[in-house]
FILUMLO-105967 format. One record per residue (C-alpha): residue in one letter; x, y, z. Coordinates in Angstrom, 3 decimals, m for minus. Layout:
<sites>
SITE   res          u          v          w
SITE     A          X          Y          Z
...
</sites>
This chain:
<sites>
SITE   res          u          v          w
SITE     M    133.843     86.051    102.274
SITE     K    130.883     88.658    102.498
SITE     L    127.211     87.476    100.974
SITE     L    125.445     90.505    100.069
SITE     V    121.449     90.414     99.867
SITE     F    119.484     92.990     97.826
SITE     Y    116.456     93.307     98.738
SITE     V    113.164     95.489     96.661
SITE     F    110.602     96.692     98.338
SITE     F    107.780     98.940     97.044
SITE     T    105.235    101.208     97.776
SITE     A    101.363     99.535     98.289
SITE     S    101.066    102.235     95.574
SITE     L    103.692    100.930     92.791
SITE     A    101.944     97.245     93.346
SITE     A     98.479     98.596     92.564
SITE     Q    100.076    100.472     89.640
SITE     I    101.641     97.038     88.253
SITE     S     98.870     94.810     89.827
SITE     Q     97.314     95.226     86.361
SITE     P     98.909     94.920     82.759
SITE     T     99.144     97.997     80.600
SITE     Q     97.552     97.846     77.237
SITE     I     99.412     99.205     74.417
SITE     L     97.736     99.385     70.612
SITE     V    101.203    100.188     68.147
SITE     D     99.241    101.770     65.100
SITE     L    101.551    101.680     62.087
SITE     T     99.431    103.004     59.209
SITE     D    101.593    105.926     58.716
SITE     A    104.757    103.852     59.146
SITE     P    105.285    104.748     54.931
SITE     R    105.549    108.572     56.473
SITE     K    107.656    107.697     59.140
SITE     I    104.976    108.470     61.777
SITE     L    104.604    105.915     64.106
SITE     H    101.601    106.139     66.648
SITE     A    100.542    104.431     70.080
SITE     H     97.803    104.617     72.636
SITE     L     98.452    103.250     76.311
SITE     V     95.919    103.030     78.687
SITE     I     97.926    102.418     82.235
SITE     P     96.785    101.002     85.772
SITE     V     96.892    104.025     87.811
SITE     Q     96.363    105.621     91.329
SITE     P     95.138    108.913     92.469
SITE     G     97.783    111.176     93.485
SITE     P    101.393    111.929     92.130
SITE     L    102.955    109.426     89.423
SITE     T    105.990    109.468     87.678
SITE     L    106.692    107.494     84.106
SITE     D    109.689    106.533     82.916
SITE     Y    110.893    106.144     79.303
SITE     P    112.841    103.287     78.469
SITE     Q    116.717    104.121     78.990
SITE     W    118.697    101.227     79.041
SITE     I    118.021     98.655     76.386
SITE     P    118.957     95.159     76.344
SITE     G    121.776     94.102     73.762
SITE     E    122.564     97.773     73.328
SITE     H    124.686     98.259     76.668
SITE     T    124.009    101.764     76.335
SITE     P    121.185    104.164     77.508
SITE     S    120.343    104.374     73.963
SITE     G    116.288    104.382     74.517
SITE     P    115.359    107.106     71.502
SITE     I    113.759    109.814     73.471
SITE     D    114.100    112.294     71.411
SITE     N    112.358    110.808     68.669
SITE     F    109.696    110.281     71.356
SITE     A    106.572    112.928     70.056
SITE     G    103.000    113.720     69.994
SITE     I    102.763    113.406     74.052
SITE     V     99.289    113.653     75.504
SITE     F     98.286    112.219     78.703
SITE     S     94.225    112.184     79.784
SITE     A     91.994    110.168     82.149
SITE     N     87.671    110.501     81.930
SITE     G     87.998    112.563     79.006
SITE     H     89.896    115.148     80.573
SITE     T     93.560    116.145     79.636
SITE     L     96.041    116.318     82.505
SITE     A     98.762    118.727     82.696
SITE     W    102.644    116.978     82.741
SITE     R    106.140    118.036     82.951
SITE     R    109.153    116.368     82.052
SITE     D    111.981    115.859     85.225
SITE     D    114.196    118.401     85.248
SITE     V    117.137    116.212     85.368
SITE     N    116.312    112.835     84.084
SITE     M    114.785    113.880     80.554
SITE     F    113.362    109.845     80.456
SITE     A    111.075    110.523     83.420
SITE     F    107.194    112.141     83.041
SITE     H    105.181    113.851     86.216
SITE     L    101.842    114.182     86.183
SITE     T     99.023    114.263     89.157
SITE     I     96.253    112.029     88.822
SITE     P     93.072    112.852     89.791
SITE     E     90.826    111.464     92.480
SITE     G     88.432    108.270     91.220
SITE     V     90.752    107.877     87.856
SITE     R     92.059    104.473     87.691
SITE     T     93.228    104.450     84.297
SITE     L     95.391    106.669     82.573
SITE     D     95.699    107.139     78.522
SITE     A     98.631    108.054     77.058
SITE     K     98.757    108.835     73.114
SITE     V    102.418    108.828     71.634
SITE     D    104.076    109.490     68.718
SITE     F    107.561    107.804     67.323
SITE     L    109.053    109.997     64.605
SITE     A    111.204    107.042     62.543
SITE     T    113.739    109.419     60.982
SITE     A    116.691    108.017     62.530
SITE     A    119.763    108.369     60.821
SITE     P    120.459    104.488     59.285
SITE     S    122.822    103.723     62.491
SITE     G    122.502    102.846     65.902
SITE     F    120.026    100.375     67.096
SITE     S    116.320    100.886     68.097
SITE     A    116.365    104.651     66.983
SITE     G    118.041    103.963     64.079
SITE     A    116.339    104.454     60.554
SITE     S    113.741    101.574     60.059
SITE     T    110.857    102.192     58.101
SITE     G    109.807    103.055     54.648
SITE     P    107.201    102.687     51.920
SITE     N    107.046     98.933     52.343
SITE     L    108.816     97.937     55.489
SITE     A    108.640     98.628     59.304
SITE     I    110.910     97.306     61.653
SITE     V    109.524     98.178     65.316
SITE     S    110.564     97.981     69.017
SITE     W    108.120     98.227     71.177
SITE     N    110.857    100.470     73.949
SITE     E    110.190    103.127     71.213
SITE     F    106.162    103.817     73.110
SITE     A    106.549    101.980     75.839
SITE     L    105.795    103.998     79.344
SITE     Y    105.982    102.197     82.870
SITE     P    105.363    103.679     86.356
SITE     D    108.915    104.758     87.986
SITE     G    110.947    101.848     89.669
SITE     A    109.213     99.075     89.094
SITE     P    111.114     96.663     88.189
SITE     S    111.016     95.544     83.939
SITE     S    110.188     92.000     84.771
SITE     Q    107.283     92.392     86.935
SITE     V    105.479     95.039     84.590
SITE     M    103.016     93.460     82.262
SITE     F    101.799     94.637     78.920
SITE     E     98.999     93.460     76.953
SITE     P    100.241     94.053     73.696
SITE     S     98.340     94.809     69.970
SITE     L     99.138     95.852     66.503
SITE     K     97.322     97.498     63.567
SITE     V     99.242     97.227     60.203
SITE     P     98.758     99.328     56.621
SITE     E     96.297     97.484     54.322
SITE     G     97.719     94.176     52.698
SITE     W    100.931     94.137     55.069
SITE     K    101.854     91.181     57.034
SITE     F    104.400     90.942     60.278
SITE     G    106.166     88.677     62.214
SITE     T    107.645     89.000     65.957
SITE     A    107.819     86.501     69.153
SITE     L    104.900     87.828     70.523
SITE     T    101.973     84.903     70.522
SITE     P     98.769     86.402     68.340
SITE     Q     95.551     85.858     71.075
SITE     S     93.073     87.614     68.281
SITE     A     92.544     89.558     65.462
SITE     P     89.458     92.105     65.745
SITE     G     88.824     93.660     62.659
SITE     D     92.351     95.149     61.468
SITE     V     93.944     94.673     64.884
SITE     V     96.187     91.952     66.499
SITE     R     96.039     90.869     70.139
SITE     F     99.141     89.597     71.761
SITE     A     99.249     87.588     75.098
SITE     P    100.169     89.508     77.730
SITE     V    104.103     89.641     78.493
SITE     S    106.108     91.496     80.876
SITE     L    108.216     94.708     79.834
SITE     E    111.364     92.837     79.692
SITE     M    109.798     90.299     77.454
SITE     L    107.897     92.644     75.462
SITE     V    111.445     94.854     74.846
SITE     D    113.353     91.954     73.452
SITE     S    110.091     90.795     71.038
SITE     P    110.506     93.416     67.905
SITE     I    107.735     93.377     65.166
SITE     M    109.122     93.356     61.649
SITE     A    106.012     94.100     58.873
SITE     G    105.760     94.621     55.689
SITE     R    104.049     94.673     52.264
SITE     F    106.199     91.722     50.564
SITE     F    106.557     89.502     53.571
SITE     K    106.891     86.011     53.451
SITE     E    106.487     83.094     56.593
SITE     I    108.954     79.892     56.117
SITE     P    108.512     76.824     58.689
SITE     L    111.884     75.912     59.466
SITE     A    111.755     71.579     60.628
SITE     P    107.980     71.609     60.868
SITE     E    108.176     68.722     62.594
SITE     V    109.714     70.156     65.548
SITE     T    108.162     71.821     68.613
SITE     P    107.589     74.493     69.105
SITE     Q    107.679     75.507     65.738
SITE     H    109.922     77.993     64.343
SITE     F    110.220     80.397     61.129
SITE     F    112.006     82.151     58.898
SITE     D    110.161     85.395     58.344
SITE     P    111.899     87.824     55.530
SITE     A    110.190     91.287     54.496
SITE     S    111.913     93.391     51.692
SITE     D    111.374     96.748     49.785
SITE     A    110.639     95.139     46.534
SITE     P    109.082     91.197     45.940
SITE     E    111.583     90.416     43.384
SITE     D    114.172     90.544     47.116
SITE     L    111.892     87.535     48.913
SITE     N    112.853     85.424     45.847
SITE     P    116.868     85.605     45.806
SITE     T    118.717     83.963     42.895
SITE     T    121.879     83.222     44.214
</sites>
């Protein structure tokens, strides 16, 4: 019998980049128009940098990351816009050069929720009163970094009057933004957001710890109170 042992080695630069969490704010205020916004603050080191967009999504068993709906990409640092280019072969990779003295990279991106009502994370899932969002639609992370070791600090902004449900743990809600406890990219992708104008949270077995909830959302208020 042969024993195969696999080792993962990190460069000092990559280790420094993933030593601090990436902040990601997803803004759903334009969800009724099928346009979602996100702002990422990514820890970086000066020099060449390659960022990856999630390609293989857990549970989908295919390279179905919705890169064709990933738009409006702007990178900046210290108030200056940075040039970037997409990889010539891997369309899920973005190359840029980080100037000296820069430790965080700002990325503003949009996601166009305009796909046909089929498929997985790229499927139609937003409308005037409802949005179902997968975090992988906005995430960027250093090339070569394991998803279980890249940490994110997620936060969310929803339209006025909307509520939401998620497996993430809320920590604070300054103003109209809800901040969640840091999680790995692996856990973030596995914790989608369901938000809507017509939303209800129903406790299940309240005597059980940890608590469980059923969170229905709908396009119309009457759908939250089915008669049969």
